[in-house]
Backbone as CSV, one residue per row, in Angstrom:
resi,resn,N_x,N_y,N_z,CA_x,CA_y,CA_z,C_x,C_y,C_z
1,UNK,-27.739,-28.434,6.767,-26.568,-27.684,6.125,-25.646,-26.971,7.057
2,UNK,-25.541,-26.138,7.981,-24.505,-25.868,8.921,-23.580,-26.722,9.130
3,UNK,-24.299,-27.828,9.818,-23.222,-28.987,10.123,-22.580,-29.630,9.224
4,UNK,-23.262,-29.867,8.199,-22.331,-30.066,7.118,-21.294,-29.353,6.507
5,UNK,-21.469,-28.038,6.549,-20.252,-26.931,6.284,-19.345,-27.022,7.441
6,UNK,-19.863,-27.046,8.811,-18.907,-27.163,9.789,-18.234,-28.405,9.913
7,UNK,-18.858,-29.392,9.507,-18.027,-30.685,9.239,-16.684,-30.781,8.452
8,UNK,-17.063,-29.991,7.239,-16.274,-29.687,5.850,-14.907,-28.960,6.088
9,UNK,-15.312,-27.900,6.881,-14.608,-26.858,7.599,-13.347,-27.494,8.406
10,UNK,-14.157,-28.419,9.426,-13.194,-29.287,10.486,-12.126,-30.275,9.481
11,UNK,-12.815,-30.961,8.682,-11.923,-31.903,8.039,-11.127,-31.088,6.992
12,UNK,-11.163,-29.855,6.655,-9.913,-29.302,6.013,-8.996,-28.998,6.919
13,UNK,-9.289,-28.525,8.056,-8.501,-27.832,9.064,-7.325,-29.456,9.280
14,UNK,-7.872,-30.428,9.784,-7.352,-31.659,9.973,-6.462,-31.884,9.128
15,UNK,-6.892,-32.123,7.693,-5.965,-32.031,6.575,-4.587,-31.386,6.287
16,UNK,-5.010,-29.859,6.866,-3.787,-28.727,6.800,-2.914,-28.975,7.751
17,UNK,-3.455,-29.649,9.125,-2.292,-29.847,10.109,-1.735,-31.561,9.553
18,UNK,-2.305,-32.457,8.921,-1.522,-33.794,8.688,-0.781,-33.422,7.558
19,UNK,-0.875,-32.003,6.612,0.013,-31.815,5.619,1.260,-30.991,6.204
20,UNK,1.017,-30.082,7.352,2.276,-29.779,7.712,2.976,-30.360,8.709
21,UNK,2.387,-31.860,9.360,3.143,-32.537,10.119,3.997,-33.606,8.998
22,UNK,3.428,-33.660,7.891,4.204,-34.477,6.977,5.167,-33.761,6.345
23,UNK,5.247,-32.463,6.035,6.559,-31.703,5.402,7.592,-31.496,6.679
24,UNK,7.010,-31.220,7.973,8.000,-31.375,9.030,8.727,-32.815,9.253
25,UNK,8.067,-33.842,9.033,8.683,-35.172,9.029,9.770,-35.273,7.994
26,UNK,9.359,-34.851,6.684,10.346,-34.923,5.735,11.667,-34.002,5.751
27,UNK,11.145,-32.786,6.105,12.422,-31.674,6.397,13.210,-32.151,7.400
28,UNK,12.575,-32.818,8.477,13.522,-33.122,9.755,13.912,-34.272,9.703
29,UNK,13.983,-35.356,8.589,14.038,-37.050,8.920,14.990,-37.322,9.459
30,UNK,16.391,-36.700,8.769,17.224,-37.186,9.690,17.843,-37.049,11.041
31,UNK,17.361,-35.469,11.193,17.143,-35.369,12.828,16.507,-35.918,13.505
32,UNK,15.398,-36.394,13.269,14.339,-37.320,13.832,14.922,-38.453,14.425
33,UNK,15.850,-39.019,12.939,16.243,-40.233,13.128,17.515,-40.163,13.820
34,UNK,18.086,-39.331,13.982,19.899,-39.202,14.558,19.667,-39.161,15.865
35,UNK,18.707,-37.981,16.613,18.563,-38.034,17.824,18.165,-38.961,18.761
36,UNK,17.170,-40.092,18.560,17.198,-40.794,19.634,18.316,-41.439,19.533
37,UNK,19.051,-41.939,18.611,20.222,-42.887,18.401,21.429,-42.214,19.341
38,UNK,21.544,-40.993,19.393,22.609,-40.376,20.181,22.218,-39.925,21.781
39,UNK,20.521,-39.798,21.709,20.730,-40.092,22.947,20.854,-41.385,23.718
40,UNK,20.123,-42.509,23.126,20.437,-43.675,23.610,22.048,-44.011,24.016
41,UNK,23.023,-43.441,23.087,24.303,-43.671,23.023,25.074,-43.049,24.202
42,UNK,24.462,-41.758,24.181,25.080,-40.802,25.463,24.569,-41.557,26.813
43,UNK,23.466,-41.943,27.020,22.834,-42.633,28.107,23.765,-43.974,28.513
44,UNK,23.907,-44.778,27.423,24.652,-46.032,27.732,26.191,-45.785,28.203
45,UNK,26.901,-44.332,27.350,28.097,-43.889,27.743,28.074,-43.583,29.003
46,UNK,27.104,-42.934,29.496,26.924,-42.177,30.777,27.023,-43.382,32.002
47,UNK,26.241,-44.409,31.542,25.947,-45.680,32.522,27.376,-46.333,32.890
48,UNK,28.275,-46.425,31.813,29.134,-47.659,31.768,30.211,-46.653,32.538
49,UNK,30.629,-45.436,32.628,31.696,-45.173,33.765,33.166,-44.706,32.551
50,UNK,33.868,-44.173,33.175,35.218,-43.996,32.514,36.001,-45.262,32.491
51,UNK,35.916,-46.089,33.867,36.922,-47.358,33.711,36.128,-48.194,33.009
52,UNK,34.884,-48.591,32.497,34.538,-49.833,31.859,34.433,-49.161,30.503
53,UNK,34.477,-47.872,30.202,34.726,-47.282,28.558,36.389,-47.825,28.463
54,UNK,36.975,-47.604,29.193,38.722,-47.888,28.832,38.955,-49.266,28.843
55,UNK,38.312,-50.162,29.333,38.409,-51.698,29.241,37.677,-52.047,27.857
56,UNK,36.633,-51.437,27.900,36.025,-51.691,26.139,36.764,-51.300,25.199
57,UNK,37.657,-50.053,25.486,38.170,-49.762,24.070,39.472,-50.465,24.101
58,UNK,40.156,-51.261,25.070,41.294,-51.689,24.971,41.015,-53.366,24.289
59,UNK,39.816,-53.973,24.772,39.305,-55.028,24.360,38.825,-55.388,23.047
60,UNK,38.634,-53.890,22.332,38.125,-53.760,20.710,39.393,-54.255,19.759
61,UNK,39.300,-54.846,18.800,40.339,-55.441,17.980,40.128,-54.450,16.812
62,UNK,40.496,-53.313,16.687,40.046,-52.644,15.331,41.506,-52.459,14.856
63,UNK,41.059,-52.291,13.149,42.373,-52.478,12.374,41.907,-51.239,11.412
64,UNK,42.653,-51.057,10.295,42.694,-49.589,9.696,41.209,-49.597,8.533
65,UNK,41.068,-50.871,8.324,39.642,-50.781,7.524,38.609,-50.615,8.222
66,UNK,38.412,-50.949,9.513,37.208,-50.750,10.391,37.314,-49.031,10.525
67,UNK,38.375,-48.724,11.199,38.267,-47.176,11.314,37.813,-46.343,10.118
68,UNK,38.558,-46.650,8.888,38.231,-45.842,7.494,36.683,-46.112,7.704
69,UNK,36.081,-47.136,7.532,34.595,-47.276,7.073,33.917,-46.611,8.117
70,UNK,33.945,-46.698,9.402,33.537,-45.479,10.249,33.531,-44.310,10.247
71,UNK,34.846,-44.000,9.962,34.934,-42.382,9.386,33.988,-42.115,8.417
72,UNK,34.230,-42.561,7.498,33.484,-42.487,6.108,32.072,-42.587,6.483
73,UNK,31.332,-43.587,7.162,30.254,-43.280,7.405,29.502,-42.073,8.171
74,UNK,30.456,-41.602,9.336,30.127,-40.446,9.893,30.301,-39.310,8.860
75,UNK,31.221,-39.366,7.933,31.066,-38.022,7.295,30.344,-38.177,5.892
76,UNK,29.804,-39.334,5.758,28.861,-39.292,4.525,27.290,-38.824,5.584
77,UNK,27.275,-39.195,6.493,25.932,-39.118,7.475,25.914,-37.397,7.344
78,UNK,27.149,-36.593,8.096,26.921,-35.414,8.350,26.822,-34.561,6.670
79,UNK,27.332,-34.983,5.766,27.070,-34.328,4.503,26.076,-34.159,4.113
80,UNK,25.383,-35.686,4.342,23.550,-35.583,3.568,22.998,-34.827,4.784
81,UNK,23.454,-34.789,5.660,22.329,-34.086,6.895,22.812,-32.360,6.508
82,UNK,23.546,-32.000,6.358,23.963,-30.539,5.898,23.291,-30.067,4.730
83,UNK,23.786,-30.936,3.441,23.342,-30.824,2.524,21.746,-30.640,2.240
84,UNK,20.967,-31.381,3.202,19.304,-31.721,3.182,18.870,-30.550,4.166
85,UNK,19.766,-29.848,4.698,19.021,-28.673,5.658,18.683,-27.587,4.688
86,UNK,17.565,-26.884,5.024,16.815,-25.590,3.955,18.152,-24.501,4.430
87,UNK,18.634,-24.010,3.546,19.504,-22.752,3.796,19.042,-21.491,4.180
88,UNK,19.127,-20.874,5.231,18.476,-19.750,5.824,18.408,-18.552,4.847
89,UNK,17.394,-17.862,4.736,17.047,-16.664,3.871,17.357,-15.292,5.060
90,UNK,18.032,-14.588,4.625,17.951,-13.253,5.257,17.528,-11.732,4.579
91,UNK,16.819,-11.367,5.263,16.737,-9.710,4.568,17.894,-8.980,4.720
92,UNK,18.501,-8.343,3.675,19.531,-7.579,3.754,19.462,-6.286,3.728
93,UNK,18.364,-5.510,2.884,18.383,-4.181,2.851,16.573,-4.250,2.089
94,UNK,15.987,-3.170,2.542,14.760,-2.815,1.922,14.399,-1.237,1.755
95,UNK,13.565,-1.012,1.185,13.002,0.420,1.339,11.628,1.036,1.183
96,UNK,11.104,1.519,1.364,9.758,1.720,1.708,9.419,3.240,0.877
97,UNK,8.478,3.252,0.220,7.752,4.641,-0.450,7.125,5.416,0.623
98,UNK,8.152,6.497,0.969,7.560,7.619,1.707,6.687,8.498,1.006
99,UNK,4.947,8.680,0.946,4.293,9.321,0.349,4.657,11.197,0.672
100,UNK,4.105,11.791,0.194,3.919,13.053,0.279,2.904,13.746,1.365
101,UNK,3.223,14.578,2.088,2.400,15.253,3.177,0.744,15.388,2.552
102,UNK,0.787,15.764,1.365,-0.260,16.061,0.796,-1.468,14.997,0.785
103,UNK,-0.858,13.800,0.933,-1.566,12.432,0.993,-2.227,12.006,2.094
104,UNK,-1.836,12.543,3.191,-2.306,12.401,4.221,-3.994,12.659,4.603
105,UNK,-4.394,11.809,5.459,-5.978,11.767,5.655,-5.818,11.618,6.851
106,UNK,-6.521,12.357,7.746,-6.642,12.100,9.162,-8.247,11.745,9.535
107,UNK,-8.187,10.844,10.652,-9.348,10.305,10.616,-10.613,10.849,10.662
108,UNK,-10.717,12.150,11.141,-11.893,13.188,10.967,-11.967,13.870,9.424
109,UNK,-10.917,13.844,8.658,-11.323,14.133,7.399,-11.684,12.984,6.844
110,UNK,-11.455,11.618,7.129,-12.065,10.128,6.561,-13.430,10.044,6.657
111,UNK,-13.467,10.483,8.179,-15.037,10.343,8.805,-16.039,11.476,7.953
112,UNK,-15.319,12.349,7.650,-16.290,13.378,7.185,-16.342,13.168,5.578
113,UNK,-15.749,12.656,4.902,-15.629,12.118,3.914,-16.632,10.899,3.520
114,UNK,-16.550,10.008,4.648,-17.938,8.830,4.366,-18.957,9.469,4.785
115,UNK,-18.974,10.375,5.828,-20.411,10.990,5.933,-21.033,11.800,4.627
116,UNK,-20.227,12.211,4.019,-20.709,12.930,2.661,-20.894,12.095,1.291
117,UNK,-20.221,11.294,1.484,-20.643,9.838,0.565,-21.721,9.070,0.607
118,UNK,-21.931,8.849,2.165,-23.031,7.930,2.149,-23.685,8.216,3.551
119,UNK,-25.023,8.309,3.612,-25.916,8.619,4.765,-26.004,7.336,5.521
120,UNK,-25.477,6.225,5.560,-26.005,5.194,6.070,-25.090,4.931,7.177
121,UNK,-26.082,4.970,8.680,-25.161,5.024,9.979,-24.641,3.694,10.094
122,UNK,-25.398,2.433,9.722,-24.848,1.650,9.815,-23.681,1.172,9.500
123,UNK,-23.182,1.702,8.227,-21.983,1.817,7.212,-20.739,2.941,8.278
124,UNK,-21.486,3.865,8.798,-20.826,4.853,9.429,-19.974,4.271,10.793
125,UNK,-21.039,3.576,11.178,-20.658,2.914,12.463,-19.531,1.886,12.296
126,UNK,-19.695,0.943,11.052,-18.643,-0.119,10.939,-17.558,0.276,10.579
127,UNK,-17.053,1.778,9.667,-15.915,2.166,9.241,-15.309,2.716,10.629
128,UNK,-16.133,3.038,11.468,-15.573,3.707,12.902,-14.774,2.573,13.477
129,UNK,-15.680,1.316,13.644,-15.251,0.245,14.416,-13.850,0.005,13.607
130,UNK,-14.035,-0.335,12.362,-12.646,-0.579,11.838,-11.276,0.579,12.043
131,UNK,-11.790,1.474,11.769,-10.788,2.343,12.133,-10.180,2.271,13.483
132,UNK,-10.828,2.178,14.540,-10.329,1.998,15.866,-9.522,0.563,16.263
133,UNK,-9.839,-0.497,15.343,-9.453,-1.723,15.434,-7.857,-2.036,14.843
134,UNK,-7.642,-1.277,13.424,-7.085,-1.398,12.767,-5.487,-1.001,13.005
135,UNK,-5.494,0.110,14.143,-3.931,0.372,14.003,-3.479,1.330,13.067
136,UNK,-4.123,1.852,12.583,-3.467,2.940,11.594,-3.797,4.309,12.324
137,UNK,-2.720,5.124,12.088,-2.642,6.417,12.766,-2.922,7.470,11.998
138,UNK,-2.785,8.795,12.326,-3.398,10.157,12.031,-2.592,10.377,10.613
139,UNK,-1.140,9.668,10.529,-0.380,10.085,9.404,-0.678,9.023,8.354
140,UNK,-1.719,8.205,8.515,-2.109,7.325,7.218,-2.365,8.237,5.843
141,UNK,-1.847,7.456,4.576,-2.070,8.147,3.730,-3.035,7.488,2.511
142,UNK,-3.647,8.207,1.435,-4.448,7.702,0.505,-4.246,8.417,-0.724
143,UNK,-4.096,7.453,-1.584,-4.062,7.873,-2.774,-4.654,9.141,-3.310
144,UNK,-4.377,9.970,-4.416,-5.205,10.746,-4.881,-6.724,10.440,-5.093
145,UNK,-6.883,9.167,-5.909,-8.153,9.436,-6.442,-9.386,8.935,-5.241
146,UNK,-8.805,8.804,-3.836,-9.583,8.633,-2.500,-9.868,9.872,-1.983
147,UNK,-9.055,10.859,-2.344,-9.298,12.772,-2.157,-10.568,13.249,-2.537
148,UNK,-11.161,12.582,-3.589,-12.067,13.251,-4.169,-13.377,12.956,-3.233
149,UNK,-14.272,13.502,-3.835,-15.693,13.267,-3.316,-17.014,13.391,-4.748
150,UNK,-17.288,12.387,-4.683,-17.070,10.983,-4.255,-15.745,10.441,-4.720
151,UNK,-15.035,9.217,-4.649,-13.919,8.957,-5.032,-13.977,8.486,-6.627
152,UNK,-12.972,8.679,-6.946,-12.709,8.851,-8.599,-11.591,7.556,-9.094
153,UNK,-11.921,6.123,-8.684,-11.022,5.263,-8.630,-11.110,4.924,-10.502
154,UNK,-10.059,4.928,-11.281,-9.902,4.494,-12.645,-8.631,3.628,-12.965
155,UNK,-8.607,2.865,-13.856,-7.196,2.115,-14.427,-6.018,3.369,-14.451
156,UNK,-6.537,4.397,-14.920,-5.678,5.301,-15.244,-4.744,5.561,-13.639
157,UNK,-5.629,6.043,-12.732,-5.281,6.435,-11.440,-4.467,5.524,-10.594
158,UNK,-5.114,4.019,-11.152,-4.561,2.869,-10.297,-3.382,2.965,-10.984
159,UNK,-2.860,2.600,-12.256,-1.672,2.374,-12.699,-0.580,3.606,-12.217
160,UNK,-1.499,4.844,-12.239,-0.169,5.775,-11.780,0.313,5.827,-10.344
161,UNK,-0.918,5.383,-9.369,-0.630,4.893,-8.112,0.496,3.964,-7.794
162,UNK,0.522,2.868,-8.841,1.351,1.812,-8.880,2.522,2.277,-9.127
163,UNK,2.496,2.707,-10.192,3.924,3.443,-10.468,4.587,4.575,-9.575
164,UNK,3.875,5.233,-8.925,4.545,6.095,-7.918,4.946,5.294,-6.690
165,UNK,4.401,4.429,-6.600,4.970,3.432,-5.041,5.859,2.782,-5.599
166,UNK,6.019,1.989,-6.679,6.724,1.266,-6.918,8.222,1.955,-7.590
167,UNK,8.076,2.414,-8.327,9.462,3.343,-8.937,10.036,3.950,-7.575
168,UNK,9.488,4.980,-6.964,10.197,5.571,-6.069,10.736,4.187,-4.897
169,UNK,10.405,3.557,-4.630,11.042,2.297,-3.835,11.996,1.782,-4.576
170,UNK,11.944,1.388,-5.671,13.036,0.952,-6.381,14.212,1.729,-6.587
171,UNK,13.631,3.354,-7.000,14.784,4.045,-7.377,15.655,4.456,-5.885
172,UNK,15.085,4.419,-4.912,15.803,4.580,-3.360,16.394,3.364,-3.048
173,UNK,16.067,2.114,-3.337,16.800,1.168,-3.087,18.303,0.766,-3.847
174,UNK,17.957,1.128,-5.298,19.176,1.453,-5.880,20.293,2.475,-5.674
175,UNK,19.517,3.529,-5.491,20.417,4.694,-4.947,21.146,4.535,-3.498
176,UNK,20.477,3.718,-2.732,21.354,3.524,-1.284,22.093,2.318,-1.421
177,UNK,21.946,1.229,-2.033,22.838,0.025,-2.253,23.735,0.293,-3.305
178,UNK,23.590,1.002,-4.375,24.520,0.671,-5.456,24.321,-0.552,-6.057
179,UNK,23.014,-0.913,-6.385,22.567,-2.032,-6.751,22.631,-2.023,-8.610
180,UNK,22.730,-2.679,-9.120,22.743,-2.338,-10.867,21.262,-3.110,-11.425
181,UNK,20.323,-2.314,-12.095,19.005,-3.245,-12.363,19.257,-4.647,-12.774
182,UNK,20.583,-4.921,-13.626,20.952,-5.756,-14.535,21.365,-6.909,-13.610
183,UNK,21.635,-6.505,-12.490,22.015,-7.591,-11.328,21.031,-8.373,-10.900
184,UNK,19.800,-7.833,-10.722,18.608,-8.334,-10.521,18.461,-9.787,-11.130
185,UNK,18.640,-10.992,-10.091,18.135,-12.141,-10.893,16.864,-12.756,-10.860
186,UNK,15.963,-12.332,-9.368,14.652,-12.887,-9.457,13.911,-11.532,-9.064
187,UNK,12.509,-11.605,-9.513,11.805,-10.242,-9.530,10.538,-10.895,-9.178
188,UNK,9.776,-10.375,-7.719,8.655,-10.723,-7.329,7.991,-9.699,-7.292
189,UNK,6.636,-9.253,-7.641,5.721,-8.182,-7.450,4.448,-8.650,-7.283
190,UNK,4.062,-8.082,-6.213,2.477,-8.424,-5.377,1.977,-6.957,-5.255
191,UNK,0.727,-7.163,-5.709,-0.208,-5.812,-5.334,-1.466,-6.637,-4.804
192,UNK,-2.201,-6.224,-3.838,-3.412,-6.483,-3.056,-4.443,-6.922,-4.286
193,UNK,-5.036,-5.482,-5.278,-6.126,-5.705,-5.765,-5.889,-5.563,-7.221
194,UNK,-4.737,-4.531,-7.539,-4.835,-3.877,-9.026,-4.344,-5.059,-9.578
195,UNK,-4.804,-5.453,-10.900,-3.760,-6.693,-11.502,-4.202,-6.105,-13.087
196,UNK,-3.326,-5.274,-13.588,-3.482,-5.049,-15.099,-2.860,-5.767,-15.827
197,UNK,-3.032,-5.433,-17.279,-2.546,-6.079,-18.353,-1.765,-5.124,-19.565
198,UNK,-0.853,-5.277,-19.598,0.560,-5.765,-19.078,0.618,-5.772,-17.688
199,UNK,1.345,-6.589,-17.190,1.268,-6.950,-15.411,2.461,-5.715,-15.088
200,UNK,2.271,-5.610,-13.871,3.190,-4.864,-12.618,4.707,-5.122,-13.174
201,UNK,4.995,-6.507,-12.939,6.335,-7.057,-13.377,6.869,-6.718,-14.816
202,UNK,5.655,-6.664,-15.717,6.473,-6.519,-16.872,6.480,-4.762,-17.159
203,UNK,5.895,-4.172,-16.256,6.106,-2.763,-16.201,7.466,-2.589,-15.643
204,UNK,7.638,-2.982,-14.587,9.213,-2.787,-13.716,10.321,-3.293,-14.997
205,UNK,10.119,-4.553,-15.682,11.102,-4.762,-16.392,11.611,-3.984,-17.595
206,UNK,10.479,-3.218,-18.243,10.520,-2.575,-19.504,11.115,-0.918,-18.902
207,UNK,10.654,-0.637,-17.607,11.253,0.537,-16.997,12.684,0.462,-17.045
208,UNK,13.191,-0.406,-16.167,14.460,-0.699,-15.532,15.364,-1.484,-16.552
209,UNK,14.820,-1.778,-17.898,15.545,-2.595,-18.637,16.535,-3.733,-17.925
210,UNK,15.699,-4.644,-17.392,16.110,-5.674,-16.852,16.474,-6.616,-17.629
211,UNK,17.659,-7.567,-17.287,18.007,-8.529,-18.191,16.671,-9.463,-18.658
212,UNK,17.084,-10.310,-19.958,16.118,-10.794,-20.523,15.757,-12.108,-19.762
213,UNK,16.628,-13.023,-19.151,16.526,-13.989,-18.456,16.115,-14.017,-17.037
214,UNK,15.683,-12.935,-16.784,15.124,-12.619,-15.318,14.005,-13.751,-14.906
215,UNK,14.130,-13.862,-13.516,12.592,-14.981,-13.384,11.810,-14.088,-12.599
216,UNK,10.804,-13.590,-13.089,9.826,-12.529,-12.789,8.497,-13.474,-12.165
217,UNK,7.708,-12.853,-11.356,6.678,-13.397,-10.712,5.597,-12.243,-10.594
218,UNK,4.558,-12.478,-11.197,3.217,-11.395,-10.504,2.290,-11.677,-9.708
219,UNK,2.088,-11.161,-8.590,1.279,-12.024,-7.866,0.036,-10.609,-7.297
220,UNK,-1.054,-10.720,-8.330,-2.063,-9.363,-8.022,-3.339,-10.180,-7.800
221,UNK,-4.133,-9.382,-7.273,-5.861,-9.618,-7.106,-5.725,-10.754,-6.154
222,UNK,-4.903,-10.872,-5.122,-5.084,-11.941,-4.229,-5.298,-11.562,-2.633
223,UNK,-5.595,-10.123,-2.792,-5.773,-9.703,-1.057,-4.801,-9.412,-0.188
224,UNK,-4.917,-9.423,0.980,-3.632,-8.897,1.706,-2.735,-10.496,1.904
225,UNK,-2.906,-11.191,2.037,-2.624,-12.708,1.877,-1.557,-12.949,0.597
226,UNK,-1.670,-12.098,-0.303,-0.417,-12.081,-1.239,0.560,-11.934,-0.420
227,UNK,0.889,-10.664,0.332,1.934,-10.206,0.700,3.099,-11.738,1.495
228,UNK,2.249,-12.375,1.979,2.971,-13.724,2.869,3.350,-14.369,1.853
229,UNK,2.744,-14.580,0.596,2.912,-15.789,-0.474,3.862,-15.246,-1.138
230,UNK,4.232,-13.875,-1.216,5.021,-13.579,-2.121,6.702,-13.672,-1.235
231,UNK,6.489,-13.435,0.306,7.521,-13.737,0.672,7.947,-15.119,0.747
232,UNK,6.962,-15.721,0.907,7.362,-17.524,0.858,8.103,-18.027,-0.428
233,UNK,7.409,-17.087,-1.467,7.743,-17.581,-2.729,9.197,-17.089,-3.174
234,UNK,9.459,-15.883,-2.675,10.971,-15.595,-2.230,12.060,-16.609,-1.748
235,UNK,11.566,-16.928,-0.501,12.325,-17.711,0.201,12.551,-19.411,-0.430
236,UNK,11.450,-19.695,-1.286,11.698,-20.978,-1.996,12.383,-20.849,-2.921
237,UNK,12.330,-19.591,-3.804,13.527,-19.432,-4.990,14.685,-19.066,-4.457
238,UNK,14.822,-18.395,-3.495,16.676,-18.456,-3.009,17.099,-19.723,-2.228
239,UNK,15.849,-20.367,-1.684,16.927,-21.612,-1.481,17.319,-22.905,-2.414
240,UNK,16.131,-22.856,-3.468,16.195,-23.856,-4.805,17.226,-23.188,-5.521
241,UNK,18.079,-21.768,-5.624,18.809,-21.399,-6.390,20.307,-21.772,-6.348
242,UNK,21.201,-21.998,-7.316,22.439,-22.010,-6.999,23.247,-21.542,-5.714
243,UNK,24.020,-21.847,-4.841,24.703,-21.364,-4.005,25.907,-20.375,-4.166
244,UNK,25.196,-19.153,-5.294,25.973,-18.170,-5.748,25.264,-16.757,-5.151
245,UNK,25.977,-15.847,-5.569,25.324,-14.308,-4.922,24.167,-14.022,-5.808
246,UNK,23.135,-14.037,-5.286,21.575,-13.879,-5.929,21.100,-12.488,-5.566
247,UNK,20.862,-11.580,-6.288,19.981,-10.752,-5.951,18.608,-10.409,-6.443
248,UNK,17.622,-10.357,-5.256,16.326,-10.714,-5.361,15.689,-9.111,-5.082
249,UNK,14.216,-8.977,-5.593,13.634,-7.889,-5.551,12.287,-8.011,-5.221
250,UNK,11.795,-7.682,-4.284,10.365,-7.714,-3.746,9.739,-6.460,-3.821
251,UNK,8.530,-6.096,-4.506,7.809,-5.291,-4.348,6.399,-5.266,-4.164
252,UNK,5.690,-4.893,-2.931,4.563,-5.072,-2.267,3.715,-3.717,-2.288
253,UNK,2.530,-3.675,-3.048,1.587,-2.550,-3.082,0.390,-2.707,-2.398
């Protein structure tokens, strides 16, 4: 059984790299096609030398039709190349939620809570190892529900936490940039674990009275990988949008 699982995993990894290679080939087809031709042409021109090039140019019987056709071909290839290139996407501005100092949980407090909640030494050692390797500092903050002994998670507390984080970040961004909520074209909301109904994106749309034709996406319950997925989705949406000014909002909790 382990060998079968290992072979299946290896096969999936190989298929992943095949897919990535195919995508790279499709996205850079014109580049891969033109680079060898241009390299061969440059090598041949360097081999001939200035005198032979001048003799070759004088021997050519070029008329206006040939020149126009050649120029049109060059312009056509250049146009197709630049139109097929994916447009770059830049992060223009952003805001992060800055929690109150009362939410701060130092390592000693966190470990003391763990000891009071669970007497399992194995679990305690595991939590200690996680803290040492996670890169979290002494200024790390936790939501109010995690300050209780034992913790008191609930739907109401999770929704209040999401509203606190998201609404404060949006308010700071709108105030700093002067952006009007009605100007936002695309909205992507990502939350690693909390996935309520109605969704968090609907909560934002109703709170800030965003326009009715906004394209909204709600990514929830997908774990930490949803952060990268939301960034990739934002990039794809901006690249396929019309080349006009688009305002995009991404909120990750």
